[in-house]
Steps between C-alpha positions, in 0.01 A plus 500: 500500500578154640360160411315470834130502584498605858213525744472879463468464123184289535157653460305421812284796579134417438414866477758550225396179316137620491614842368726326244202307354263791504732779364790313340592455139591171346736344238474138370710234343276192498481310731639772728342831591644779708294762681705794614444829683745779584538527870721620789649262757632609844764223517687632192433211264444585128267209419268287701384193311246226564410192300158338463359186334125449453333236717238459225756377253721301744292321759794333685711721720810302397455614136432863600804510729728352236405760242540778758848368580591508130354857462702628797823337382460636140428846646795487734743403229382755242402809705846653510527503117179705455460709814846669526402815318147543638483774769145516653378236734237245392282240651473196269282193496588218256205275412517165334185492284570182297294188547769232460816416694840627388876459537770751600633571154166610362422711812838672486459577133158655560623684810773668284232606249278627781782703666604637163145613426471651850833700469393628157166616629651665809775675310248633247313680788 
């Protein structure tokens, strides 16, 4: 698995996002939470991932966009380490549920914890 986060790896289907939140399971590593659902994709990707930051906690779009950028970068750098041995396809949504701003080092540390918890939960199934 490469260190890219291409367009076809991004979760964009509104129908799939609604299904993810209604039927999906979640795992947390505060201030991050991941909602996941096993799914099948026609384009052959193994994971489709989206990121979200609450407008309630971050009023300015600049702040939300910065945190989303940090989340995507931390995911991109660490996904290969945790997802190489997982065979089924998953739709993932990573949510930032904290109320204060953050830096890349703390986001990356929590992202590693989140991906570790996810891979443990999925391999236990």
